[in-house]
C-alpha positions as CSV (number, residue, x, y, z in Angstrom):
1,M,5.8,-16.3,-33.0
2,L,3.7,-19.3,-33.4
3,S,2.9,-20.6,-36.8
4,S,-0.6,-19.8,-38.2
5,R,-1.6,-23.4,-38.2
6,Y,-1.9,-23.2,-34.4
7,T,-5.3,-21.5,-35.0
8,I,-6.7,-25.0,-35.7
9,V,-6.2,-26.0,-32.0
10,W,-7.6,-22.8,-30.4
11,G,-10.6,-23.6,-28.3
12,L,-9.9,-27.4,-28.3
13,L,-9.0,-29.3,-25.1
14,I,-5.4,-30.4,-24.7
15,L,-4.3,-33.8,-23.5
16,L,-1.4,-33.0,-21.2
17,A,1.7,-35.0,-20.8
18,G,0.9,-36.7,-17.5
19,L,4.4,-35.5,-16.4
20,T,5.4,-33.1,-13.7
21,I,8.5,-31.0,-13.3
22,L,10.9,-32.5,-10.8
23,P,11.3,-30.7,-7.4
24,S,14.0,-28.0,-7.6
25,S,16.3,-30.1,-5.4
26,A,16.4,-32.8,-8.2
27,W,18.1,-30.5,-10.7
28,D,21.3,-32.3,-11.9
29,Q,23.7,-29.4,-12.5
30,N,26.6,-31.6,-13.4
31,L,24.6,-33.4,-16.1
32,Q,23.4,-30.0,-17.4
33,R,27.0,-28.7,-17.5
34,N,28.2,-31.8,-19.3
35,I,25.4,-31.5,-21.9
36,M,26.2,-27.8,-22.5
37,Q,29.9,-28.5,-22.9
38,S,29.4,-31.4,-25.3
39,R,26.8,-29.5,-27.4
40,Y,27.8,-25.9,-27.3
41,G,31.3,-25.7,-25.8
42,D,32.6,-23.2,-23.3
43,D,30.1,-20.5,-24.4
44,G,27.3,-22.9,-23.5
45,V,28.7,-23.6,-20.1
46,A,29.2,-19.9,-19.5
47,I,25.6,-18.9,-20.1
48,L,24.4,-21.9,-18.1
49,N,26.7,-20.7,-15.2
50,A,25.1,-17.3,-15.6
51,L,21.7,-18.7,-15.2
52,Q,22.7,-20.8,-12.2
53,N,24.2,-17.7,-10.6
54,L,21.0,-15.8,-11.2
55,I,19.1,-18.7,-9.5
56,A,21.4,-18.7,-6.5
57,D,21.3,-14.9,-6.1
58,S,17.4,-14.9,-6.4
59,D,16.8,-17.7,-3.9
60,G,14.7,-16.3,-1.0
61,L,13.7,-13.1,-2.8
62,T,10.1,-12.1,-3.2
63,E,8.3,-13.7,-6.2
64,A,7.9,-10.2,-7.7
65,V,11.6,-9.7,-7.8
66,Q,12.2,-13.3,-9.1
67,L,9.8,-12.6,-12.0
68,E,11.7,-9.5,-12.9
69,K,15.1,-11.2,-12.8
70,V,14.1,-14.2,-14.8
71,N,12.2,-12.2,-17.4
72,N,15.1,-9.8,-17.8
73,F,17.7,-12.6,-18.0
74,F,16.1,-14.4,-21.0
75,N,15.0,-11.2,-22.8
76,Q,18.5,-9.8,-22.5
77,H,20.6,-12.9,-23.3
78,I,18.4,-14.6,-25.9
79,R,17.5,-13.1,-29.3
80,F,14.3,-13.8,-31.1
81,Q,14.5,-16.1,-34.1
82,D,12.0,-18.3,-35.7
83,D,12.1,-22.1,-35.6
84,L,13.0,-22.5,-39.3
85,S,16.1,-20.5,-38.9
86,I,17.2,-22.1,-35.6
87,W,16.1,-25.8,-36.1
88,Q,15.2,-26.1,-39.8
89,Q,11.7,-27.0,-38.7
90,N,8.5,-25.1,-38.9
91,D,7.6,-25.7,-35.3
92,Y,10.0,-26.9,-32.6
93,W,9.7,-26.5,-28.8
94,A,13.2,-26.1,-27.3
95,T,14.3,-27.1,-23.9
96,P,15.9,-24.4,-21.6
97,L,19.3,-25.8,-22.4
98,E,18.7,-25.7,-26.1
99,T,17.5,-22.1,-25.8
100,L,20.6,-21.2,-23.8
101,G,23.0,-23.0,-26.0
102,T,21.7,-21.4,-29.3
103,R,21.0,-18.1,-27.6
104,A,18.0,-17.9,-29.9
105,A,14.3,-18.6,-29.3
106,D,10.8,-18.0,-30.6
107,C,8.0,-17.1,-28.2
108,E,7.3,-20.7,-27.0
109,D,10.9,-21.2,-26.1
110,F,11.2,-18.0,-24.2
111,T,8.0,-18.9,-22.3
112,I,9.2,-22.5,-21.5
113,A,12.6,-21.3,-20.3
114,K,11.1,-18.7,-17.9
115,Y,8.5,-21.2,-16.7
116,I,11.1,-23.9,-15.8
117,T,13.4,-21.4,-14.2
118,L,10.7,-19.9,-12.0
119,L,9.7,-23.4,-10.9
120,K,13.3,-23.9,-9.9
121,L,13.1,-20.8,-7.7
122,G,10.1,-22.3,-5.9
123,V,7.3,-20.4,-7.5
124,P,4.3,-22.8,-7.2
125,V,3.2,-24.4,-10.5
126,E,-0.3,-23.3,-9.8
127,R,0.7,-19.7,-10.2
128,L,2.3,-20.1,-13.7
129,R,0.6,-20.8,-17.0
130,L,1.8,-20.8,-20.6
131,V,-0.8,-18.6,-22.4
132,Y,-1.7,-18.7,-26.0
133,V,-2.7,-15.2,-27.2
134,K,-3.4,-13.2,-30.3
135,A,-0.9,-10.4,-30.4
136,K,-1.8,-7.2,-32.2
137,L,1.1,-6.0,-34.2
138,G,1.6,-2.7,-36.1
139,N,-0.2,0.6,-35.8
140,S,-3.9,1.4,-36.0
141,L,-3.7,1.6,-39.8
142,T,-1.7,-1.5,-40.6
143,S,-2.3,-3.7,-37.5
144,H,-2.8,-7.4,-37.7
145,Y,-3.0,-10.3,-35.2
146,Q,-0.3,-12.9,-34.8
147,A,-0.5,-16.1,-32.8
148,H,1.9,-15.7,-29.8
149,M,2.7,-17.3,-26.4
150,V,3.5,-15.5,-23.1
151,L,4.0,-16.6,-19.5
152,G,1.2,-15.7,-17.1
153,Y,1.8,-15.3,-13.3
154,Y,-1.4,-15.7,-11.3
155,P,-1.0,-14.7,-7.6
156,S,-4.3,-16.5,-7.0
157,P,-6.3,-18.8,-9.3
158,N,-8.8,-16.1,-10.4
159,A,-6.5,-13.1,-10.2
160,M,-5.6,-10.9,-13.1
161,P,-2.2,-12.3,-14.3
162,L,1.0,-10.5,-14.8
163,V,2.4,-11.1,-18.3
164,L,6.1,-12.0,-19.0
165,D,6.7,-11.5,-22.7
166,N,9.6,-11.4,-25.1
167,L,8.0,-8.6,-27.1
168,I,8.4,-6.0,-24.4
169,P,10.9,-5.8,-21.5
170,T,8.4,-4.7,-18.8
171,I,6.2,-7.1,-16.9
172,K,2.6,-5.7,-16.9
173,P,-0.8,-6.8,-15.7
174,A,-2.9,-8.3,-18.4
175,T,-5.3,-5.3,-18.1
176,E,-2.4,-3.1,-19.5
177,R,-1.7,-5.4,-22.4
178,R,-4.6,-4.4,-24.7
179,D,-2.5,-5.7,-27.6
180,L,-3.0,-9.3,-26.4
181,Q,-6.2,-11.4,-26.6
182,P,-5.9,-14.6,-24.5
183,V,-7.2,-17.8,-26.0
184,F,-6.2,-20.5,-23.5
185,S,-3.6,-21.3,-21.0
186,F,-1.9,-24.4,-19.5
187,N,0.9,-25.7,-17.3
188,S,2.1,-29.2,-16.4
189,K,-1.0,-29.8,-14.3
190,G,-4.0,-28.5,-16.2
191,L,-5.6,-26.5,-19.0
192,W,-7.8,-23.5,-18.8
193,I,-10.2,-22.0,-21.4
194,G,-11.4,-18.8,-19.9
195,N,-11.7,-19.6,-16.1
196,N,-12.6,-23.2,-16.5
197,R,-10.1,-25.9,-15.8
198,H,-10.3,-29.1,-17.9
199,S,-9.2,-32.5,-17.0
200,H,-5.8,-33.6,-18.4
201,T,-7.4,-37.0,-19.3
202,D,-9.8,-35.5,-21.8
203,P,-9.2,-37.2,-25.2
204,G,-9.3,-33.9,-27.1
205,A,-6.6,-32.4,-29.2
206,R,-3.2,-33.5,-28.0
207,L,-0.5,-30.9,-27.4
208,S,2.2,-33.4,-28.3
209,R,5.0,-30.9,-28.4
210,W,4.4,-30.0,-24.7
211,R,4.6,-33.7,-23.8
212,D,7.8,-34.1,-25.9
213,V,9.5,-31.0,-24.5
214,L,8.8,-32.1,-20.9
215,E,10.3,-35.5,-21.6
216,R,13.4,-33.9,-23.0
217,I,13.6,-31.4,-20.1
218,H,13.6,-34.4,-17.7
219,Q,16.4,-36.1,-19.7
220,E,18.5,-32.9,-19.4
221,G,18.6,-33.0,-15.6
222,F,15.5,-31.0,-14.6
């Protein structure tokens, strides 16, 4: 889950990184394996191999099937844990290799890993957005809202998205996720508040962690 201090940036514009994810052909698998071996040993290499096998097996399948496979892989192999427990920081955005190596993630890390993997499979970046939401937790008597992040898949720019979430195993249309209240969404090319796209050059609130994690993802061979 996101820390409560993220409420201060809701509704503000985000200055994006000015970076784009490299084409899938540019993935450096040898570099990624070397990083995983040096940081996490044989277990790290094993889970990276599992992801790479998933990618190879999913190549050429429909996007609907790719979404299911990627969502299931991370939800089944990675456990939820907060940043303080994993990284001894209140708020840290992990790269996919860090998420795989620790086998632990909070909601941002799940979302980033799924986003990067689907890009590798050839899903257009325009169809994927990282979405900040308020998630309703608990029952009708004790419910409360928690800041949360999910991955949205948009078949077309104004379509109702499908939601990939670590809270539940099933991908559902946003209309069936009444427990989520979207706030804003973004990817490596733009930001949306409602249906309005904002320029990445706007000098509003910087989402510096997004820029930082994209830089580190590039350094890890993506």
